[in-house]
TORPA-710144 format. One line per 2 residues: number of its first residue (from 1); their letters; for each residue x, y, z of N, C-alpha, C. Coordinates in steps of 0.02 Angstrom, whole numbers, plus 50000, padded with zeros to 5 digits. Layout:
BEGIN
NUM = A = X Y Z X Y Z X Y Z ~ ...
! end
This chain:
BEGIN
1 = MP = 50043 49942 50000 50000 49999 49998 50044 50061 49997 ~ 50027 50112 49958 50068 50171 49956 50072 50210 50020
3 = SE = 50126 50240 50039 50131 50278 50101 50111 50352 50089 ~ 50100 50387 50146 50085 50456 50145 50139 50504 50113
5 = TE = 50199 50472 50113 50258 50513 50087 50267 50503 50013 ~ 50235 50453 49982 50248 50444 49907 50211 50500 49872
7 = PA = 50238 50511 49809 50208 50563 49768 50138 50542 49750 ~ 50092 50589 49748 50022 50578 49736 49999 50603 49666
9 = VL = 49945 50576 49643 49913 50594 49586 49851 50638 49608 ~ 49845 50704 49592 49787 50743 49607 49738 50740 49549
11 = VT = 49672 50737 49565 49621 50732 49522 49572 50791 49536 ~ 49566 50836 49492 49515 50887 49496 49444 50864 49476
13 = GA = 49392 50887 49498 49326 50860 49481 49322 50788 49502 ~ 49352 50771 49559 49359 50703 49582 49296 50670 49606
15 = TG = 49246 50706 49625 49187 50674 49647 49126 50670 49592 ~ 49147 50689 49533 49100 50681 49474 49105 50612 49445
17 = FV = 49065 50604 49391 49060 50536 49363 49126 50510 49337 ~ 49165 50540 49299 49230 50518 49277 49276 50520 49338
19 = GI = 49275 50573 49376 49318 50581 49430 49319 50521 49480 ~ 49259 50498 49498 49262 50438 49541 49290 50379 49512
21 = NL = 49277 50369 49445 49307 50316 49409 49385 50319 49412 ~ 49407 50379 49406 49483 50396 49406 49508 50378 49470
23 = LH = 49476 50392 49530 49497 50375 49596 49504 50299 49604 ~ 49453 50264 49582 49453 50191 49579 49515 50163 49544
25 = AL = 49526 50194 49480 49581 50163 49441 49646 50182 49473 ~ 49652 50235 49509 49717 50251 49543 49725 50204 49600
27 = SH = 49674 50189 49636 49677 50142 49691 49694 50070 49665 ~ 49664 50051 49610 49681 49988 49582 49757 49987 49563
29 = AG = 49787 50045 49544 49856 50044 49521 49901 50056 49580 ~ 49874 50056 49644 49912 50057 49706 49943 50131 49716
31 = LR = 49911 50179 49686 49936 50248 49693 49895 50288 49741 ~ 49935 50334 49777 49906 50379 49821 49875 50439 49779
33 = SI = 49810 50451 49800 49768 50504 49763 49747 50559 49804 ~ 49744 50618 49781 49712 50672 49811 49654 50696 49766
35 = GM = 49596 50704 49794 49537 50730 49755 49524 50804 49770 ~ 49511 50841 49719 49486 50912 49729 49420 50917 49693
37 = AT = 49369 50944 49732 49304 50948 49704 49267 51002 49746 ~ 49203 51013 49721 49161 51063 49758 49109 51018 49797
39 = NP = 49102 50955 49779 49056 50914 49815 49091 50860 49850 ~ 49071 50835 49910 49102 50780 49943 49095 50713 49903
41 = LP = 49142 50667 49919 49135 50603 49888 49077 50560 49916 ~ 49031 50539 49877 48974 50497 49906 48999 50443 49946
43 = QT = 48962 50422 50002 48983 50370 50042 48995 50306 50011 ~ 48949 50287 49966 48951 50226 49927 49014 50218 49886
45 = AL = 49034 50276 49857 49102 50277 49816 49161 50266 49864 ~ 49156 50305 49922 49209 50297 49974 49219 50224 50001
47 = NS = 49165 50194 50011 49167 50128 50031 49192 50080 49978 ~ 49177 50091 49916 49199 50054 49861 49274 50057 49854
49 = IA = 49302 50118 49859 49369 50129 49851 49410 50098 49910 ~ 49379 50096 49967 49412 50070 50025 49419 49993 50020
51 = EI = 49372 49964 49979 49381 49888 49966 49442 49876 49924 ~ 49465 49927 49884 49522 49910 49840 49585 49927 49872
53 = GQ = 49588 49984 49909 49653 50001 49934 49647 50066 49973 ~ 49697 50110 49965 49695 50176 50008 49647 50217 49983
55 = VP = 49609 50246 50036 49558 50297 50027 49589 50363 50011 ~ 49567 50402 49956 49593 50468 49943 49574 50520 49987
57 = IV = 49613 50566 49995 49594 50628 50031 49560 50669 49977 ~ 49495 50698 50001 49461 50739 49951 49452 50810 49983
59 = EL = 49481 50858 49950 49474 50931 49978 49427 50966 49933 ~ 49383 51006 49971 49328 51044 49939 49361 51113 49920
61 = VD = 49377 51114 49858 49409 51178 49833 49378 51189 49759 ~ 49360 51251 49744 49332 51269 49681 49387 51293 49631
63 = VR = 49387 51264 49574 49439 51277 49526 49444 51350 49506 ~ 49386 51389 49523 49383 51460 49504 49424 51503 49554
65 = DS = 49437 51472 49613 49476 51506 49669 49550 51489 49657 ~ 49587 51528 49619 49653 51518 49597 49700 51518 49662
67 = TA = 49686 51557 49707 49726 51560 49770 49718 51493 49810 ~ 49661 51472 49818 49648 51408 49853 49675 51351 49810
69 = VS = 49669 51352 49749 49695 51293 49710 49776 51291 49720 ~ 49806 51347 49713 49877 51349 49723 49901 51326 49793
71 = EL = 49861 51349 49846 49879 51328 49914 49876 51253 49918 ~ 49817 51223 49889 49811 51153 49897 49868 51114 49864
73 = FL = 49888 51139 49803 49941 51104 49763 50012 51108 49807 ~ 50018 51164 49835 50079 51172 49874 50082 51130 49935
75 = EY = 50023 51118 49965 50019 51075 50024 50029 51001 50011 ~ 50002 50976 49954 50016 50906 49937 50068 50891 49882
77 = RP = 50086 50944 49847 50137 50933 49796 50132 50871 49757 ~ 50075 50865 49721 50067 50807 49676 50120 50798 49622
79 = MV = 50136 50738 49602 50179 50720 49548 50148 50733 49477 ~ 50081 50709 49478 50042 50710 49416 49977 50736 49431
81 = VI = 49947 50779 49388 49875 50804 49395 49836 50782 49336 ~ 49776 50757 49352 49723 50745 49301 49665 50792 49314
83 = HA = 49660 50836 49265 49616 50893 49271 49549 50875 49236 ~ 49501 50849 49280 49439 50828 49255 49381 50876 49273
85 = AA = 49393 50923 49310 49339 50973 49332 49311 51012 49269 ~ 49247 51013 49261 49210 51048 49209 49138 51053 49222
87 = IT = 49108 51104 49191 49033 51103 49186 49016 51074 49115 ~ 48979 51016 49116 48960 50988 49057 48892 51011 49041
89 = SG = 48892 51066 49002 48825 51106 49001 48786 51087 48940 ~ 48722 51093 48948 48669 51087 48895 48652 51159 48875
91 = VE = 48605 51159 48826 48584 51221 48792 48555 51272 48835 ~ 48509 51246 48887 48477 51297 48931 48526 51327 48971
93 = RE = 48581 51289 49004 48633 51325 49043 48673 51371 49000 ~ 48682 51354 48939 48721 51399 48891 48685 51469 48891
95 = RT = 48619 51465 48887 48580 51525 48881 48580 51565 48946 ~ 48583 51533 49005 48579 51570 49071 48641 51577 49106
97 = SA = 48690 51536 49094 48748 51537 49136 48809 51532 49099 ~ 48816 51567 49039 48881 51558 49000 48942 51580 49043
99 = QA = 48937 51635 49076 48997 51659 49115 49022 51608 49160 ~ 48977 51571 49196 48996 51519 49242 49033 51461 49207
101 = IV = 49011 51444 49151 49035 51388 49109 49107 51408 49091 ~ 49114 51472 49064 49182 51488 49043 49224 51495 49103
103 = NV = 49202 51524 49159 49247 51532 49214 49272 51465 49241 ~ 49231 51414 49244 49249 51346 49268 49294 51308 49214
105 = NV = 49268 51306 49155 49301 51266 49103 49370 51298 49074 ~ 49367 51360 49072 49427 51401 49046 49472 51429 49103
107 = GG = 49433 51471 49140 49473 51503 49197 49496 51453 49243 ~ 49457 51400 49260 49478 51349 49305 49538 51309 49285
109 = TQ = 49537 51301 49218 49602 51262 49191 49659 51302 49193 ~ 49655 51368 49190 49715 51409 49197 49734 51414 49270
111 = SV = 49690 51415 49314 49707 51409 49383 49745 51347 49402 ~ 49725 51289 49371 49760 51227 49383 49828 51226 49354
113 = LD = 49832 51254 49293 49899 51253 49259 49948 51296 49303 ~ 49924 51360 49326 49970 51398 49364 49993 51363 49430
115 = AC = 49946 51326 49458 49959 51289 49521 50008 51231 49509 ~ 50006 51203 49447 50054 51148 49430 50123 51178 49423
117 = TG = 50126 51237 49387 50191 51267 49383 50221 51288 49451 ~ 50178 51311 49493 50199 51340 49558 50216 51286 49612
119 = SG = 50200 51228 49597 50212 51174 49648 50253 51116 49625 ~ 50280 51120 49561 50326 51075 49538 50298 51011 49510
121 = VQ = 50231 51012 49488 50198 50955 49455 50241 50936 49393 ~ 50250 50870 49385 50288 50846 49328 50246 50841 49267
123 = RM = 50185 50820 49270 50140 50813 49211 50071 50826 49228 ~ 50035 50860 49181 49962 50874 49187 49930 50840 49131
125 = LY = 49878 50797 49144 49835 50774 49092 49773 50812 49094 ~ 49752 50838 49038 49689 50874 49027 49637 50831 48999
127 = LS = 49582 50830 49028 49522 50788 49006 49480 50830 48966 ~ 49483 50818 48898 49442 50850 48850 49386 50806 48825
129 = SG = 49351 50822 48771 49299 50785 48751 49291 50787 48678 ~ 49253 50731 48652 49235 50727 48584 49193 50780 48561
131 = AV = 49164 50819 48607 49121 50878 48586 49162 50933 48545 ~ 49227 50928 48548 49270 50977 48506 49262 50962 48437
133 = YG = 49244 50907 48415 49231 50889 48340 49175 50921 48310 ~ 49123 50943 48358 49066 50974 48327 49029 50935 48277
135 = EA = 49012 50975 48222 48974 50940 48164 49013 50883 48131 ~ 49081 50887 48136 49118 50828 48104 49098 50764 48133
137 = AF = 49071 50764 48192 49056 50698 48223 49000 50662 48179 ~ 48969 50697 48142 48914 50671 48103 48934 50669 48028
139 = GA = 48994 50673 48012 49010 50668 47942 49030 50595 47921 ~ 49050 50586 47860 49065 50517 47836 49140 50503 47848
141 = EQ = 49181 50551 47863 49252 50542 47875 49257 50520 47946 ~ 49306 50472 47957 49325 50451 48027 49357 50512 48059
143 = LS = 49353 50507 48128 49376 50565 48166 49442 50546 48200 ~ 49497 50577 48186 49563 50564 48216 49580 50628 48255
145 = ET = 49637 50623 48295 49656 50672 48336 49682 50734 48291 ~ 49693 50722 48225 49710 50781 48183 49651 50809 48138
147 = TA = 49590 50781 48150 49534 50806 48117 49521 50880 48142 ~ 49507 50923 48088 49488 50995 48107 49429 50995 48157
149 = VV = 49444 51035 48208 49392 51039 48262 49357 51109 48260 ~ 49288 51102 48252 49244 51159 48252 49189 51147 48298
151 = PA = 49193 51156 48366 49139 51135 48407 49075 51178 48394 ~ 49019 51149 48408 48956 51180 48394 48924 51213 48460
153 = GL = 48943 51189 48517 48913 51215 48575 48966 51245 48621 ~ 48944 51279 48674 48988 51317 48724 49030 51264 48763
155 = YG = 49006 51206 48776 49041 51156 48812 49102 51135 48768 ~ 49088 51115 48703 49147 51098 48661 49193 51154 48651
157 = AT = 49167 51218 48644 49213 51268 48631 49255 51283 48692 ~ 49232 51277 48753 49274 51288 48811 49322 51233 48821
159 = KL = 49308 51172 48804 49355 51114 48811 49411 51126 48752 ~ 49391 51149 48696 49444 51161 48647 49491 51218 48673
161 = AG = 49458 51273 48703 49500 51325 48732 49546 51303 48780 ~ 49522 51255 48821 49567 51222 48875 49622 51185 48843
163 = EF = 49613 51149 48787 49668 51111 48756 49720 51160 48730 ~ 49702 51223 48706 49754 51268 48684 49793 51302 48737
165 = LV = 49753 51319 48799 49782 51338 48861 49838 51291 48883 ~ 49818 51226 48883 49861 51175 48915 49926 51168 48873
167 = KR = 49915 51167 48802 49973 51157 48763 50019 51219 48766 ~ 49994 51280 48763 50034 51336 48762 50064 51345 48831
169 = HG = 50029 51332 48884 50062 51338 48953 50123 51293 48959 ~ 50117 51227 48935 50166 51183 48937 50230 51205 48901
171 = QL = 50217 51239 48838 50275 51263 48802 50310 51319 48836 ~ 50273 51362 48866 50302 51420 48903 50338 51402 48966
173 = HG = 50316 51352 49003 50336 51340 49068 50373 51272 49078 ~ 50377 51236 49025 50412 51169 49027 50371 51121 49069
175 = LA = 50306 51128 49066 50259 51074 49098 50244 51020 49050 ~ 50260 50962 49065 50235 50910 49023 50158 50900 49023
177 = TV = 50126 50900 48963 50054 50902 48964 50032 50850 48911 ~ 49972 50824 48918 49942 50780 48871 49865 50787 48874
179 = TA = 49833 50784 48819 49760 50790 48821 49726 50726 48798 ~ 49669 50706 48834 49633 50650 48821 49563 50670 48804
181 = RL = 49541 50653 48746 49474 50670 48722 49429 50610 48734 ~ 49379 50615 48778 49335 50563 48793 49276 50563 48747
183 = SA = 49256 50499 48729 49200 50492 48683 49136 50481 48728 ~ 49088 50457 48707 49019 50447 48746 49035 50396 48803
185 = VF = 49031 50419 48864 49048 50382 48920 48985 50360 48956 ~ 48983 50294 48974 48930 50272 49020 48963 50224 49070
187 = GP = 48923 50209 49127 48941 50155 49171 48934 50180 49244 ~ 48973 50149 49289 48965 50158 49359 48983 50231 49379
189 = WE = 48951 50256 49428 48960 50319 49463 48932 50378 49425 ~ 48893 50367 49377 48854 50419 49343 48799 50440 49388
191 = YP = 48792 50502 49406 48741 50522 49448 48737 50607 49442 ~ 48677 50634 49462 48671 50704 49452 48721 50740 49504
193 = TG = 48762 50784 49477 48808 50824 49525 48795 50900 49519 ~ 48748 50919 49479 48736 50990 49470 48782 51025 49417
195 = VR = 48829 50992 49397 48872 51022 49344 48873 50976 49279 ~ 48834 50930 49277 48824 50885 49221 48750 50885 49202
197 = DL = 48738 50916 49143 48663 50929 49133 48627 50871 49102 ~ 48655 50828 49075 48615 50773 49042 48647 50701 49058
199 = MS = 48610 50663 49090 48637 50591 49103 48631 50552 49036 ~ 48676 50501 49033 48675 50462 48969 48607 50425 48960
201 = PI = 48586 50416 48895 48528 50375 48885 48527 50310 48924 ~ 48583 50281 48929 48590 50215 48959 48563 50223 49034
203 = LQ = 48592 50272 49072 48568 50285 49138 48493 50305 49143 ~ 48473 50350 49097 48402 50366 49102 48354 50308 49091
205 = LS = 48370 50261 49044 48328 50208 49038 48331 50160 49099 ~ 48393 50158 49126 48397 50114 49188 48360 50137 49244
207 = LA = 48362 50206 49260 48330 50226 49317 48253 50224 49313 ~ 48229 50235 49245 48156 50227 49237 48137 50157 49245
209 = AR = 48174 50107 49227 48160 50036 49232 48154 50017 49305 ~ 48201 50041 49346 48206 50025 49416 48150 50057 49453
211 = RR = 48121 50111 49425 48060 50141 49458 47995 50109 49429 ~ 48004 50057 49381 47950 50028 49348 47908 50079 49306
213 = ES = 47940 50126 49281 47910 50177 49239 47926 50157 49164 ~ 47875 50171 49117 47880 50152 49052 47927 50206 49020
215 = SR = 47968 50186 48969 48013 50229 48932 47998 50229 48860 ~ 48000 50289 48828 47997 50299 48756 48065 50326 48732
217 = YV = 48093 50286 48687 48161 50303 48666 48162 50299 48595 ~ 48216 50328 48563 48229 50325 48490 48285 50270 48477
219 = VD = 48271 50230 48428 48323 50185 48407 48382 50225 48382 ~ 48434 50216 48413 48492 50262 48396 48547 50229 48344
221 = AG = 48579 50275 48310 48633 50256 48269 48694 50244 48309 ~ 48740 50207 48288 48801 50186 48334 48846 50245 48346
223 = RN = 48879 50239 48403 48927 50289 48418 48985 50254 48459 ~ 49036 50284 48472 49094 50253 48509 49084 50259 48584
225 = WV = 49037 50212 48609 49026 50213 48684 49087 50187 48714 ~ 49103 50218 48770 49163 50197 48809 49145 50185 48884
227 = YA = 49161 50125 48908 49139 50106 48979 49185 50145 49027 ~ 49153 50178 49076 49190 50222 49124 49250 50193 49154
229 = PE = 49246 50132 49188 49300 50107 49220 49364 50093 49173 ~ 49346 50076 49111 49403 50064 49063 49428 50129 49036
231 = AA = 49390 50179 49028 49410 50241 49009 49462 50273 49059 ~ 49439 50263 49128 49479 50290 49182 49549 50257 49184
233 = AA = 49551 50189 49174 49611 50151 49172 49657 50174 49118 ~ 49629 50188 49063 49667 50212 49007 49697 50284 49020
235 = IV = 49654 50329 49051 49678 50398 49064 49733 50393 49115 ~ 49724 50352 49170 49779 50347 49217 49843 50320 49182
237 = GL = 49835 50269 49145 49898 50246 49108 49932 50296 49065 ~ 49892 50337 49034 49916 50388 48991 49945 50447 49031
239 = AL = 49919 50463 49090 49946 50514 49136 50012 50493 49162 ~ 50021 50427 49173 50081 50405 49203 50138 50385 49150
241 = KR = 50117 50388 49086 50171 50365 49037 50224 50410 49036 ~ 50283 50392 49041 50344 50431 49044 50351 50479 48983
243 = EP = 50349 50451 48926 50358 50494 48870 50306 50473 48817 ~ 50244 50500 48823 50194 50479 48774 50215 50508 48705
245 = RY = 50193 50472 48651 50214 50487 48583 50183 50546 48554 ~ 50122 50562 48585 50083 50619 48557 50059 50664 48611
247 = DC = 50031 50723 48592 50008 50767 48644 49929 50763 48648 ~ 49898 50723 48612 49823 50723 48612 49804 50647 48593
249 = YN = 49752 50622 48626 49726 50551 48615 49654 50554 48621 ~ 49624 50513 48572 49552 50495 48579 49549 50435 48628
251 = VC = 49507 50434 48675 49502 50382 48726 49437 50349 48715 ~ 49432 50295 48677 49372 50254 48668 49391 50193 48627
253 = PP = 49342 50143 48629 49357 50086 48584 49342 50104 48513 ~ 49380 50071 48466 49378 50084 48396 49316 50056 48363
255 = SL = 49257 50056 48391 49195 50024 48365 49135 50063 48387 ~ 49081 50054 48346 49018 50087 48363 48970 50040 48397
257 = GT = 48929 50064 48444 48882 50024 48475 48817 50068 48484 ~ 48763 50035 48500 48700 50074 48507 48668 50056 48579
259 = CE = 48617 50087 48595 48580 50073 48657 48534 50016 48653 ~ 48520 49994 48593 48469 49938 48584 48487 49877 48627
261 = PW = 48550 49850 48631 48568 49794 48672 48546 49810 48746 ~ 48551 49869 48767 48540 49886 48837 48469 49887 48850
263 = VE = 48425 49908 48803 48352 49904 48809 48331 49831 48813 ~ 48362 49784 48776 48347 49717 48784 48362 49683 48852
265 = RL = 48421 49706 48874 48441 49684 48941 48389 49705 48994 ~ 48366 49772 48991 48327 49793 49038 48250 49762 49034
267 = RK = 48231 49746 48969 48169 49712 48960 48168 49644 48999 ~ 48227 49606 48993 48229 49542 49025 48234 49547 49101
269 = TY = 48273 49600 49129 48283 49611 49196 48219 49639 49233 ~ 48182 49682 49194 48121 49712 49221 48057 49701 49176
271 = PD = 48033 49633 49177 47985 49617 49126 47918 49654 49132 ~ 47910 49685 49193 47844 49725 49205 47853 49796 49183
273 = TT = 47908 49814 49152 47918 49881 49132 47916 49888 49053 ~ 47888 49938 49028 47873 49945 48954 47925 49992 48923
275 = FV = 47954 49972 48865 48000 50011 48829 47967 50018 48756 ~ 47957 50075 48739 47927 50088 48670 47973 50132 48625
277 = AV = 47985 50102 48568 48024 50143 48518 47983 50191 48483 ~ 48008 50251 48482 47967 50307 48448 48012 50335 48393
279 = LS = 47981 50372 48342 48020 50394 48287 48057 50459 48295 ~ 48036 50499 48342 48062 50567 48348 48083 50577 48423
281 = PK = 48140 50616 48430 48160 50630 48500 48109 50674 48539 ~ 48069 50710 48504 48016 50750 48537 47966 50710 48568
283 = DA = 47960 50643 48548 47906 50601 48575 47941 50551 48626 ~ 48003 50560 48640 48032 50515 48687 48038 50539 48757
285 = TV = 48038 50499 48806 48044 50517 48878 48121 50521 48896 ~ 48164 50489 48852 48237 50496 48858 48262 50560 48820
287 = AY = 48300 50598 48861 48330 50659 48831 48398 50643 48796 ~ 48412 50678 48740 48472 50659 48703 48516 50730 48694
289 = DA = 48576 50720 48688 48622 50781 48678 48621 50799 48606 ~ 48597 50757 48559 48594 50767 48490 48543 50717 48462
291 = DP = 48523 50730 48398 48474 50683 48372 48500 50612 48366 ~ 48483 50567 48401 48509 50496 48405 48507 50462 48335
293 = RR = 48465 50485 48293 48450 50451 48226 48509 50468 48179 ~ 48549 50522 48190 48598 50540 48140 48653 50494 48149
295 = ER = 48682 50477 48090 48737 50429 48090 48799 50466 48109 ~ 48842 50434 48155 48900 50466 48176 48962 50438 48144
297 = AL = 49009 50475 48138 49074 50455 48113 49109 50411 48168 ~ 49149 50361 48143 49186 50320 48187 49245 50361 48220
299 = VE = 49256 50360 48280 49317 50394 48313 49371 50349 48310 ~ 49424 50367 48279 49478 50324 48280 49516 50324 48346
301 = AD = 49546 50268 48368 49582 50267 48436 49645 50227 48428 ~ 49680 50237 48368 49740 50202 48358 49798 50227 48404
303 = RI = 49799 50294 48422 49857 50319 48466 49851 50287 48533 ~ 49792 50287 48560 49795 50257 48632 49812 50185 48631
305 = QQ = 49797 50148 48578 49812 50078 48581 49891 50068 48568 ~ 49916 50111 48526 49986 50112 48514 50021 50126 48583
307 = EL = 49994 50170 48617 50028 50193 48681 50022 50140 48739 ~ 49959 50113 48746 49946 50072 48803 49930 49997 48787
309 = GN = 49928 49980 48722 49912 49911 48703 49843 49898 48683 ~ 49832 49835 48659 49766 49819 48629 49710 49792 48680
311 = DL = 49731 49786 48746 49690 49753 48789 49645 49807 48833 ~ 49637 49864 48806 49607 49917 48847 49528 49909 48854
313 = WS = 49498 49879 48802 49428 49880 48801 49395 49812 48797 ~ 49343 49804 48837 49304 49743 48828 49253 49754 48772
315 = TH = 49216 49703 48754 49164 49716 48704 49111 49760 48730 ~ 49070 49788 48684 49014 49829 48707 48965 49786 48749
317 = ED = 48958 49724 48723 48909 49681 48760 48933 49663 48830 ~ 48998 49651 48837 49024 49629 48904 49019 49687 48952
319 = SL = 49032 49754 48928 49031 49806 48973 48959 49822 48993 ~ 48908 49809 48949 48838 49818 48967 48818 49772 49021
321 = DH = 48844 49704 49014 48829 49653 49070 48858 49674 49130 ~ 48921 49697 49130 48957 49720 49193 48916 49773 49225
323 = YL = 48896 49824 49185 48863 49885 49214 48792 49860 49244 ~ 48755 49818 49211 48694 49793 49243 48703 49761 49311
325 = AW = 48760 49721 49315 48770 49691 49382 48790 49747 49431 ~ 48830 49798 49411 48848 49849 49456 48785 49887 49480
327 = LE = 48742 49905 49433 48685 49941 49458 48644 49904 49513 ~ 48640 49836 49503 48601 49802 49551 48632 49797 49622
329 = TH = 48696 49808 49623 48729 49806 49689 48745 49874 49715 ~ 48747 49923 49677 48775 49991 49700 48720 50047 49696
331 = YP = 48677 50045 49653 48629 50103 49641 48564 50089 49682 ~ 48542 50140 49720 48479 50132 49761 48423 50120 49715
333 = TD = 48378 50074 49738 48325 50055 49699 48278 50109 49686 ~ 48269 50161 49738 48225 50214 49728 48251 50275 49690
335 = S = 48312 50266 49661 48342 50324 49624 48302 50339 49561
! end
């Protein structure tokens, strides 16, 4: 078990969906971790990590408070930082709270970068998103890390701005940086946090089924779904890689999957619950971040496999099976 004196990995946004998975991945790797977030770690997640290894320290610090961020970094002096804190905004929040989105996603990133430089951090991994691809995500061409990025929404725009900040700060200050672009994530520890406006269709369907409520959904086109624990393990592996070949990586399996196999699993698990396929998102009870009927381009993930090997991902079917079992043991029935 790692000691208190060993260098730590600090995770911002540590009590969010991806953040909790990152804390689990770090514990699995036997690493000491420090979490920074605005919400405390849920007790169920704390108990789960404790079953693996050392429980992380989680400090309640807002990334917008640059002084507090710098003080925290100087106190713990992490070796590596994984910057996952962000507001994953929908259209309505864009209309009403654009300044807050920019302050967290852009200003907060600069606060973390400055704290890294001031405390001797060796590497920062910036967690970006496939949202930076914008309309290109629906084109015929496959998406690679070199595809021209033209984000359509404020979330994608601020994540792209963060990518530029990270790269330029690294050049100016000699900080080793790397960017990981996450695709469509689903799996354990997804829950409403107040900064993530839309839950995945997979979770929405699951919660309705557990409440024995009928669901109306749209049969979706395939996309690069990525299982959260596997994504977190890949991100940790990339953050700890001594000399990564590239400065940007797509993090997802190189294959497309749909939600239809998940609906079939839920039908069998909850036979008294109704699932009805509808033609239009406006007739669905499931909310979508984009029209699910639109064909999506395949996201290439050659770089991450070159870096970390070919055993990163289970099949889409296996990850769905694992998630169903996880929900049964970890998610409250009345959620």
